KOLSE-721796 format. One record per residue: residue in three letters; x, z, y of N, C-alpha, C in turn. Coordinates in steps of 0.1 Angstrom, whole numbers, plus 2048, in hexadecimal, padded with zeros to 3 digits. Atoms other than C-alpha are relative to their C-alpha. Example, Ala and Ser with C-alpha at 12.3 -4.5 7.8 and 13.67 -1.06 7.14 Angstrom:
<nodes>
ALA8098007F487B84E7D380980080CSER7F78007F58898477F57F880880B
</nodes>
This chain:
<nodes>
MET7F68077F99CD36C5327FF7F17FDTYR80280E8039C734B5207F57FA809ALA80B8057F89A63475338047FF80FVAL7FD8007F29B535055580B7F7804ALA7F48097FD9D533B5537FC7F3806PRO80380D7FA9C431955A7FB80280FALA8047FE7F29B432857980B803809VAL7F47FD7F89D53365868087F3802ASP7F980C7FE9E53145807F97F880BGLU8078087F59CA30359680280680EILE7FE7FA7F39CE31D5B180E7FE805ASN7F28037FB9F43195B28027F2805ILE7FF80E7FB9F12F35B57F97FF80ETHR8078017F39D82F75D280880780BPHE7F87F97F69EE3115E480C7F8804ALA7F58097FDA0B2F95E17FC7F580ALYS80580A7F79F62DE5F27FD80680DLEU8037FA7F39EB2F660D80C803809GLN7F47FD7F9A0F2FC6178077F3806SER7FB80D7FBA142D762080180180FARG7FD8007F2A232D36437F67F8808SER80880A7F8A0C2B664D7F18027FDLEU80E7FE8039EB2C56407F880480CLEU8097FC7F59CE2C86587F880C7FBVAL8087F48039B82E765A7F47FC7F8ALA80C80580799A2D364F8037FC7F1GLN7FC80480D9AE2C663180280D7F7GLN7FF7F48079B62EA6287F38057FAALA80E7FC8049912F26267FC7F87F4GLU80480980B98B2D46108078037F3PHE7F97FD80C9A62DD5F87FB80D7F9ILE8067F38069973005F47F27FD7FAASN80D8048069752F05EE8027F97F3VAL7FD80680D9842DA5D380480A7F5LEU7FD7F58099932F95C37F48077FBILE80C7F980497230A5C37F87F87F6GLY80780980A9622EC5B28068007F3THR7F980180D97D2EB5987FE80D7F8LEU8027F38079793115907F28017FBTHR80F7FF80495330E5907FE7F87F3THR80280880D9552F35758088067F5MET7F77FA80A9713045627F880C7F9PHE8067F480595D32555E7F07FE7FFCYS80E80280293A31555C7F7808809ILE8077F77F692E32757C7F47F8806GLU80C8067F990B3205897FC80980BVAL8067F97F58FD32A5AA7F18017FFILE80F7FE8038DA3395A77FA80880CASP8077F87F78C03495BD7FD80D7F9PRO8027F38078C136E5B47F2805800ASN80E7FB7FF89D3725BE7F67F87F7GLN8088088098913585A58038047F2SER7FE7FD80E88B35E5808067F47F9ASN7FA80A8078A034A5687FC8017F1ASP8057FF80D88B34F5497FE7F37F9ASP80380D80688732A54380D7FA7FAASP7F48068058AB3265378018007F1GLY80080080E8A132A51380A80A7FAGLU7F87F68078BB33A4FC80E800805ILE7F38007FA8D933451280380E806GLU7FC7F37FB8EB3555198097FF80CTYR7F98007F48F735B53C80580E804MET7FC7F47F990A37654F7FF7FD80FSER8038027F28FF37957380580B809ILE7FC7F77F590E3895927FC7FA80DGLU8058057F38FC3865B37FA7F27FFSER80680E8008F53615B98077F77F6MET7F980980990B35459D7FE8047F1ARG8017FD80E9083525778097F77F8ILE7F780880991E34655B7FB8007F2ASP80480280E91533853980A8077F7VAL7F77F980992435051F8077F77F6ALA7FA80A80A92933450680A7F7807GLY7F68087F893B32052180D807801ILE7F47F980095433C5258078017F3GLU7FA80080D95A33E5008067F37FDASN7FA80D8029603194FF80C7FE808HIS7F58017F797731C51C80C8077FAILE7F57F980798C3355088057F87F5ARG7FB80880B98D31F4EA8067F3805ASP7F980C7FB99730150080F802802GLN7F27FD7FD9B83135068097FF7F3GLY7F880280C9C330D4E27FB8097F4SER8047F980C9BF31A4BE80480F801THR7FB7F27FF9D43394C67F6809808ALA80A7F87F89BC3444E17F38027F8GLY80C7FE80899E33E4CA80280A7F5LYS7FE7F680A9AE3534AE80080E806PHE8007F37F99B43704C67F2804803PHE80E7FD7FD99036E4D17F88037F4ASP8077FE80C98336C4AE80380D7F9ALA7FC7F380699738B4A47FA80C806LEU8077F57F99833A04BC7F28027FAASN80E7FE8049633B14B27F67FC80BALA80A8057F79423A84C380080780DILE8007F87F49453C44DC80B7FC809ASP7F48047F89683BB4E77FF7F2805GLN80280E7FB95F3964E97F880080CASN8098007F594339E50080780680CALA7F97FA7F595A3B451580A7F6806VAL7F780A7FB9743985187F97F6808ILE80880A7F995A37F5227FB80580DLYS8057FA7F394C39753C80C80180AGLU7F57FF7F796F39C54B8037F2806ILE7FE80E7FB97437654D7F57FC80AVAL80B8037F695237355E80280680DLEU7FE7F87F495A38E57780B7F9808TYR7F48067F997C37E57F7FC7F2806ALA80380D7FB96E35B5827F780080DILE8097FF7F595136559980780680CMET7F87FA7F596837B5AE8097F6807LEU7F780A7FA98035E5B27F97F6808VAL80880A7F99663455BC7FA80680DTHR8067FA7F495535D5D480A80280AGLY7F57FE7F79763665E48047F3807LEU7FC80D7FA97F3415E97F57FB809THR80B8057F795D3395F780080780DGLY8007F97F396235361280C7FD809ILE7F48047F898334461D7FC7F680BLYS8028097F498133464080D7FC806ALA7F38057FB99F31F6498007FF810GLU8018027F199231966D7FF80E807ARG8007F37F99993366857FE7FE80FASP8028017F299033D6A980C806807GLU7F47FB7F99A73496C580380F7FDASN7FE7F28049A336D6B88048017F1ASN7FD80180E9AD3626957F58057F7GLN80C7FD80898A3686887FA7F37FBPRO80680C80697734F6727F77F980ALEU8098077F79663346867F27FF7FAASP80E8018049403336857FB7F27FFHIS80480E80194130D68480C7F97FAASP7F68088079552F267280A7FA80BMET7F68067F79742E26817FB7F2805PRO80580D7FB96D2C36978067F47F8HIS7FB80C8069712A068A80C7FB807VAL7F48057FA9942936908067F47FAMET7FB80C80799A2776777F77F4803PRO80880C7FE98F25367C7F47FF7F7GLN80C80180997925465D7F5809803GLN80A7F67FB96727266C7FA7FB80DLEU8058047F396426568F7F77F4800VAL80980C8009542446867F28037FBTHR80E7FC8049362576787F980780BLEU8067F97F592F26769A7FC7F680AARG8048087F491A2566B580880580CPRO7F87FB7F492C2576D77FA80C806ALA8067F57F991326F6E580280D7F8LYS7FE7F48089172876C780F804801PHE7F27FD7FF93D2846CA80380880DILE7FF7F97F393B28E6EF7FB80F7FFGLN8067F38019242AB6E780680A7F7GLU7FC7F780B9322B96C780F802800VAL7F27FF8009572B26CC80780180DLEU7F98017F39622A96EF7FC80C809ASP8057F67F694C2C170380580E7FCLYS7FC7F38049572DF6EE80E804805TYR7F27FD7FB97B2DC6FB8027FB80EARG7FE8067F39742CC71D80680A80AASP7FB7F77F69792EC73180F8037FFARG7F17FD80299B2F37218087F4804LEU7F880C7FD9A72CF7248007FC80EGLN8018047F299C2CB74880C806808LYS7F57FA7F99BA2E275180C7F67FFPHE7F48098039D22C67447FC7F1801TRP80480E8009BE2A67427F77FC80CTHR8098057F59AD29175D7F37FB7FBSER80D80580498A28475D8027F27FBASP7FE80D8059982617588058007F1GLU7FB7FE80E9A926D7387F48037F7PHE80C7FD80898827B72C7F87F37FDGLU80780C8029782597328077F77F6GLU7F980880A99424871E7FD8057F1ILE8047FA80E98C2607007F37FB7FCGLU80E8048039672577028007F17FDALA80080E80296F2327058077FC7F3ASP7FA80380C9872336E87F78037F4HIS8097FD80B96D2436D27F57F57FEARG80A80B8019532296DB8067F47FAASP7FA80C80696B20D6D38048027F1LEU7FD7FD80E97521E6B27F37FE7F8VAL80C80280795121F6A77FC7F2800LYS80380F80094B1FB6B28097F87F7MET7F780780996A1F06A07FC8027F1TYR8047FC80E95F2026807F37F87FCARG80C80780393D1F16838027F17FEASP7FF80F8009481CE68A80C7FA7F8ASP7F480680796A1CA6787FF8057F2GLU8017FC80E9651CA65380D8047FAASN7F37FC80598A1CC64B80480E804MET7FD7F27FC98F1EB6607F780A7FAARG8097F78069701FA6528048037F1ASN7FB7FE80E97D1F562E80C809800VAL7F47F880099E2056387FD80F803ILE8047F37FC98E2236497F88077F5ASP8087FA80B97622962C8088057F5LYS7F77FC80A99322D61580780D803HIS7FA7F37FC99F24C6287F880B7FAASP8077F480599826D61880780D804VAL7FA7F37FC9A229261980F8007FFASN7F28008029C528960D8087F780ATHR7FA8097F69CB27062A80680980BLEU7FA7F97F59E427E6437FC7FB80EPHE8048037F39DC27F6688077F4806ASN7F980C7FB9F72676737FE7F37F9ASP80380C8089F124F6577F37FA803ALA80E8057FD9CC24D65F8007F980ETRP8008057F39D22476848097F4802ASP7F780C7FF9EE22E67F7F87F37FDTYR80780C8039D42166727F77FC80CVAL8088047F49C221769480980480CPRO7F67FB7F69E021A6AC7FB7FE80FARG8048037F19CE20D6CC7F880B806PHE8087F57FA9B922D6D080980C802LYS7F67F67FD9D62416DE7FB80D806ARG8067F47FA9C22596F47F88087F7LEU8097F980A9A92616D98098077F5ARG7F67FA80A9C62676C080680D806ALA7FA7F57FA9D727E6D97F780C801PHE80A7F67FF9B72926DE7FE8077F2CYS8027FB80D9B12966B980C8077FAGLY7F47FA8059D529E6B280280E806GLY8007F37FA9D22BB6CA7F780A7F9LEU80A7F88079B42C86B78058047F3THR7FB7FD80D9C62C769680D808800THR7F37F97FF9E62D86A27FE80F7FEILE8017F28039EA2FB69380E806801PHE7F37F9800A053156968068007F2PRO7F980080DA1F31467A7FD80D7F8ASN8027F3807A1932D65E80D8057FBTHR7F37F9804A3234464E8087F77F7THR7F8809809A3B32B6338087F6807SER7F980B7F9A4430F64A80B806809VAL7F67FA7F7A5732766280C8047F7GLU7F57FC809A6B3366458087F47FBSER7FA80C805A7231363880A7FA80BASN7F88057F6A8030965A80D808801PHE7F57F87FFA9732765B80A7FD7F4SER7F880380CAA231F6378087F3802ILE7F980D7FDAAB2FB64280C802809LEU7F67FE7F6ABF30865F80B80A7FALYS7F77F7806AD032164780280D809TRP8007F47F9AC733F65D7FB80B7F8GLU8067F5807AC236164E7FA80A809LEU8067F67F7ABE37E66680880080DASP7FA7FF7F3AC637A68B7F680380AALA8097FC7F5AB737F6AD7F37F9800PHE80C808800A9E3646A77F78027F3ARG8077FE80DA933716857FF80E7FCTHR7FF7F2802A8F3966897F48057F7ALA80C7FB807A6D3986778017FD7F1LEU7FF80380EA7B38D65580080D7F8MET8017F4808A723A663A80D8027F8HIS7F37FE808A8F3B76277FF7FA7F3LEU80180680EA813AB6068037F1801SER7FD80F7FEA8238661380F7FE802LEU7F28027FDAA538B6208088037F4GLU7F97FE80CAB039A5FF7FF7F47F7GLY80280C808AA237C5ED8097F5804ILE7F780A7FBAB636560380E8027FCMET7F27FC803AD63785FE8037FE7F1GLN7FE80180EAD13795D88017F17FCALA80080E803ACA3545D780D7FA803LYS7F38057FCAEA34D5E980B8047F6GLN7F67FB809AFD3625D08007FA7F2ARG80280580EAF034F5B280C7F67FCTHR7F5809803B0B3345B480D8077FDILE7F47F9802B2634D5B78008077F2LEU8017F980DB193615998017F67F4LYS7FE80A80BB1734158480E7FD7FDARG7F2803801B3B33A58B80880C7F9LEU7F97F4806B4535E5817FD8007F1TRP8037FF80EB3335B5608057F37F8ALA7FC80D806B4033755980D8027F8
</nodes>
């Protein structure tokens, strides 16, 4: 438990970030990648080619599962990093039990990283994982695309759907906006410095507010980033409105409803015990 607790803390922090109302799907994927990197470093995980021999590693002892391996000494150091109490508990075990504990931690760490690696935030219209990455929608991403590549890899993929609502002139405006954005990034040093400071934590509206004149391109990218609200945000909205169970909220689980009722009773119970 000492060894697992830091990983659980990192996961909880990441999940809290993933529930942000203004987070983009692409940002969700980036947060998961950062979590994978953190856990990989924490548990000293290395990715290897299972078909290659690793006899050149000298006296370093590894535990390997499929395409990953972990330095046994690194896991022991990780346990001792959690404090002297954790080290004393580990030292109190015999050699067989110590090896069993390390093996359990190795299995947990690799299972965790493997599971996170398989997560795909981007979904298709059938709610299946996309076989390609999300399109570029942020200014710092779009300035890296040549106009021809933007048309081919971003605009053309959604042209058939958008033609039901947008005119050919509006498509021309999107293309012109992108060309002007690339030109501005190339020629205007001040704007280039501003855009280069944007990263995965930059919100969509904040990024586009720095380039307000590209309204049609922003509208197009905003449509690509719009996703249906998840359970967390919907439940939050109902909580704000102080709705429990009515005609518009028939799918609320009994356990969730019981939690709401008990939370409302807390104030009353505190007064009774005062």
